[in-house]
DSSP file (Angstrom, degrees, kcal/mol; ACC not computed):
  #  RESIDUE AA STRUCTURE BP1 BP2  ACC     N-H-->O    O-->H-N    N-H-->O    O-->H-N    TCO  KAPPA ALPHA  PHI   PSI    X-CA   Y-CA   Z-CA
    1    1 A M              0   0    0      0, 0.0     2,-0.1     0, 0.0     3,-0.0   0.000 360.0 360.0 360.0 137.1   -0.1    0.0    0.1
    2    2 A T     >  -     0   0    0      1,-0.1     4,-1.8     4,-0.0     5,-0.1  -0.393 360.0-108.5 -83.5 167.6    1.4    3.4   -1.0
    3    3 A L  H  > S+     0   0    0      2,-0.2     4,-2.3     1,-0.2     5,-0.2   0.877 119.0  50.9 -60.3 -39.8    1.7    6.4    1.3
    4    4 A L  H  > S+     0   0    0      1,-0.2     4,-3.0     2,-0.2     5,-0.2   0.982 110.5  46.9 -67.6 -49.8   -1.1    8.2   -0.6
    5    5 A S  H  > S+     0   0    0      1,-0.2     4,-2.5     2,-0.2    -1,-0.2   0.889 112.3  51.5 -58.3 -30.8   -3.6    5.3   -0.4
    6    6 A R  H  X S+     0   0    0     -4,-1.8     4,-2.1     2,-0.2    -1,-0.2   0.908 110.9  47.5 -73.0 -39.6   -2.8    5.0    3.3
    7    7 A L  H  X S+     0   0    0     -4,-2.3     4,-3.1     2,-0.2     5,-0.2   0.935 113.0  49.2 -60.3 -48.9   -3.4    8.7    3.8
    8    8 A A  H  X S+     0   0    0     -4,-3.0     4,-2.4     1,-0.2    -2,-0.2   0.935 111.9  48.9 -57.3 -45.5   -6.8    8.4    1.8
    9    9 A E  H  X S+     0   0    0     -4,-2.5     4,-1.8    -5,-0.2    -1,-0.2   0.855 111.9  48.3 -69.9 -35.5   -7.8    5.4    3.9
   10   10 A T  H  X S+     0   0    0     -4,-2.1     4,-2.2     2,-0.2    -2,-0.2   0.901 110.3  52.4 -71.4 -39.5   -6.9    7.3    7.2
   11   11 A A  H  X S+     0   0    0     -4,-3.1     4,-1.6     2,-0.2    -2,-0.2   0.936 110.6  47.8 -60.8 -46.3   -8.9   10.4    6.0
   12   12 A R  H  <>S+     0   0    0     -4,-2.4     5,-3.7    -5,-0.2    -1,-0.2   0.889 111.6  48.3 -61.7 -38.0  -12.0    8.2    5.3
   13   13 A L  H ><5S+     0   0    0     -4,-1.8     3,-1.3     3,-0.2    -1,-0.2   0.875 106.2  59.3 -67.4 -35.4  -11.8    6.5    8.6
   14   14 A M  H 3<5S+     0   0    0     -4,-2.2    -1,-0.2     1,-0.3    -2,-0.2   0.915 112.9  39.0 -61.8 -40.0  -11.4   10.0   10.4
   15   15 A V  T 3<5S-     0   0    0     -4,-1.6    -1,-0.3    -5,-0.1    -2,-0.2   0.314 125.0-102.5 -99.0  16.4  -14.7   11.0    8.9
   16   16 A G  T < 5S+     0   0    0     -3,-1.3    -3,-0.2    -4,-0.2    -2,-0.1   0.660  78.9 127.6  82.7  25.1  -16.4    7.7    9.4
   17   17 A M      < -     0   0    0     -5,-3.7    -1,-0.2    -6,-0.2    -2,-0.1  -0.885  46.5-151.2-110.8  96.7  -16.3    6.2    5.9
   18   18 A P        -     0   0    0      0, 0.0     2,-0.5     0, 0.0    28,-0.1  -0.241  31.1 -91.3 -63.7 158.9  -14.8    2.8    6.0
   19   19 A D     >  -     0   0    0      1,-0.1     4,-2.0   -10,-0.1     3,-0.2  -0.637  27.0-156.3 -81.3 116.6  -13.0    1.5    3.0
   20   20 A Y  H  > S+     0   0    0     -2,-0.5     4,-2.4     1,-0.2     5,-0.2   0.888  94.8  54.5 -62.7 -38.3  -15.2   -0.5    0.5
   21   21 A N  H  > S+     0   0    0      1,-0.2     4,-2.0     2,-0.2    -1,-0.2   0.852 107.2  50.5 -67.3 -30.6  -12.3   -2.4   -1.0
   22   22 A A  H  > S+     0   0    0      2,-0.2     4,-2.5     1,-0.2    -1,-0.2   0.893 110.9  50.6 -67.8 -38.7  -11.2   -3.6    2.6
   23   23 A Y  H  X S+     0   0    0     -4,-2.0     4,-2.8     2,-0.2    -2,-0.2   0.921 109.0  49.9 -60.4 -41.7  -14.7   -4.7    3.1
   24   24 A C  H  X S+     0   0    0     -4,-2.4     4,-1.9     1,-0.2    -2,-0.2   0.855 112.5  47.5 -69.3 -32.7  -14.8   -6.6   -0.2
   25   25 A R  H  X S+     0   0    0     -4,-2.0     4,-2.3     2,-0.2    -1,-0.2   0.924 110.8  51.4 -72.1 -38.9  -11.5   -8.3    0.8
   26   26 A H  H  X>S+     0   0    0     -4,-2.5     4,-2.8     1,-0.2     5,-0.5   0.914 111.0  49.1 -54.2 -49.4  -12.8   -9.2    4.3
   27   27 A V  H  X5S+     0   0    0     -4,-2.8     4,-2.1     1,-0.2     7,-0.3   0.922 112.1  47.9 -59.1 -44.0  -15.9  -10.7    2.8
   28   28 A A  H  <5S+     0   0    0     -4,-1.9    -2,-0.2    -5,-0.2    -1,-0.2   0.886 119.3  38.5 -70.0 -35.7  -13.9  -12.8    0.2
   29   29 A S  H  <5S+     0   0    0     -4,-2.3    -1,-0.2    -5,-0.1    -2,-0.2   0.803 130.7  24.8 -80.2 -28.0  -11.5  -14.1    2.8
   30   30 A H  H  <5S+     0   0    0     -4,-2.8    -3,-0.2    -5,-0.2    -2,-0.2   0.668 132.4  29.6-111.3 -20.2  -13.8  -14.6    5.7
   31   31 A H    ><< +     0   0    0     -4,-2.1     3,-2.3    -5,-0.5    -1,-0.1  -0.450  61.3 161.0-134.1  63.6  -17.3  -15.2    4.2
   32   32 A P  T 3  S+     0   0    0      0, 0.0    -1,-0.1     0, 0.0    -4,-0.1   0.734  74.0  62.1 -63.7 -19.4  -16.7  -16.7    0.7
   33   33 A D  T 3  S+     0   0    0     -6,-0.1     2,-0.3    -3,-0.1    -5,-0.1   0.613  93.6  78.9 -77.9 -10.2  -20.3  -17.9    0.7
   34   34 A R  S <  S-     0   0    0     -3,-2.3    -3,-0.1    -7,-0.3     0, 0.0  -0.695  76.9-128.9 -98.4 147.1  -21.7  -14.5    0.8
   35   35 A T        -     0   0    0     -2,-0.3     3,-0.1     1,-0.0    -2,-0.1  -0.871  33.6-118.2 -98.0 129.0  -22.0  -11.9   -2.0
   36   36 A P        -     0   0    0      0, 0.0     3,-0.1     0, 0.0   -12,-0.1  -0.278  31.4-102.8 -59.2 140.2  -20.5   -8.5   -1.0
   37   37 A M        -     0   0    0      1,-0.1     2,-0.1     4,-0.1   -13,-0.0  -0.279  43.0-104.1 -55.9 152.0  -22.9   -5.5   -0.8
   38   38 A T     >  -     0   0    0      1,-0.1     4,-2.8    -3,-0.1     5,-0.2  -0.343  36.9 -99.4 -68.6 163.2  -22.6   -3.2   -3.8
   39   39 A R  H  > S+     0   0    0      2,-0.2     4,-2.0     1,-0.2     5,-0.1   0.874 125.9  50.1 -49.5 -45.5  -20.7    0.1   -3.2
   40   40 A A  H  > S+     0   0    0      2,-0.2     4,-2.6     1,-0.2     5,-0.2   0.917 111.6  47.1 -62.8 -47.1  -24.1    1.9   -2.8
   41   41 A E  H  > S+     0   0    0      1,-0.2     4,-2.1     2,-0.2    -2,-0.2   0.859 111.1  51.3 -67.3 -30.7  -25.4   -0.6   -0.4
   42   42 A F  H  X S+     0   0    0     -4,-2.8     4,-2.5     2,-0.2    -2,-0.2   0.936 109.6  50.3 -66.6 -43.3  -22.2   -0.5    1.6
   43   43 A F  H  X S+     0   0    0     -4,-2.0     4,-2.4     2,-0.2    -2,-0.2   0.887 114.3  44.3 -60.1 -43.2  -22.4    3.3    1.8
   44   44 A R  H  X S+     0   0    0     -4,-2.6     4,-2.5     2,-0.2    -1,-0.2   0.898 112.8  51.9 -65.2 -38.8  -26.1    3.2    3.0
   45   45 A N  H  X S+     0   0    0     -4,-2.1     4,-2.1    -5,-0.2    -2,-0.2   0.913 112.1  44.9 -66.9 -41.8  -25.3    0.5    5.4
   46   46 A R  H  X S+     0   0    0     -4,-2.5     4,-1.5     2,-0.2     5,-0.2   0.913 113.9  50.2 -69.9 -40.8  -22.4    2.4    7.0
   47   47 A Q  H  X S+     0   0    0     -4,-2.4     4,-3.8     1,-0.2     3,-0.4   0.940 109.9  50.1 -60.4 -46.2  -24.4    5.6    7.1
   48   48 A Q  H  X S+     0   0    0     -4,-2.5     4,-1.9     1,-0.2    -1,-0.2   0.881 111.1  50.6 -57.8 -40.1  -27.3    3.8    8.8
   49   49 A A  H  < S+     0   0    0     -4,-2.1    -1,-0.2     2,-0.2    -2,-0.2   0.767 116.2  40.5 -71.6 -23.0  -24.9    2.3   11.4
   50   50 A R  H  < S+     0   0    0     -4,-1.5    -2,-0.2    -3,-0.4    -1,-0.2   0.866 129.6  23.6 -93.2 -41.2  -23.4    5.6   12.1
   51   51 A Y  H >< S-     0   0    0     -4,-3.8     3,-0.9     1,-0.3     5,-0.3   0.485  93.0-148.4-107.0   1.5  -26.4    7.9   12.2
   52   52 A G  T 3<  -     0   0    0     -4,-1.9    -1,-0.3    -5,-0.4    -2,-0.1  -0.322  56.2 -28.6  73.2-151.3  -29.3    5.5   12.9
   53   53 A S  T 3  S-     0   0    0     -4,-0.1    -1,-0.2     1,-0.1    -5,-0.1   0.358  89.0-100.0 -86.5   6.5  -32.8    5.8   11.7
   54   54 A G  S <  S+     0   0    0     -3,-0.9    -2,-0.1    -6,-0.1    -1,-0.1   0.545  95.8 114.3  85.3   9.9  -32.7    9.6   11.5
   55   55 A G        +     0   0    0     -4,-0.1    -3,-0.1     2,-0.0    -1,-0.0   0.110  46.3 130.8 -96.5  22.2  -34.5   10.1   14.7
   56   56 A G        -     0   0    0     -5,-0.3     2,-0.3     1,-0.1    -5,-0.0   0.017  52.8-122.5 -65.0 179.9  -31.4   11.6   16.3
   57   57 A R        -     0   0    0      1,-0.1    -1,-0.1     0, 0.0    -3,-0.0  -0.840  11.6-125.6-120.8 164.4  -31.3   14.9   18.2
   58   58 A C              0   0    0     -2,-0.3    -1,-0.1     1,-0.1    -2,-0.0   0.925 360.0 360.0 -74.3 -51.2  -29.4   18.0   17.7
   59   59 A C              0   0    0      0, 0.0    -1,-0.1     0, 0.0     0, 0.0   0.441 360.0 360.0-124.9 360.0  -27.7   18.4   21.0
């Protein structure tokens, strides 16, 4: 992994956006019987996990 890709990965993690390619590698190595989510499904899933059902509060 290059320095630039490491920095990009770190930036994504800092703002709460996990790496889709890392997710795909994990599914392939640990859950070969499962079909990985699409990039759009993955994004929605991570947003839902972070922010919940939208019933959050401001403060």
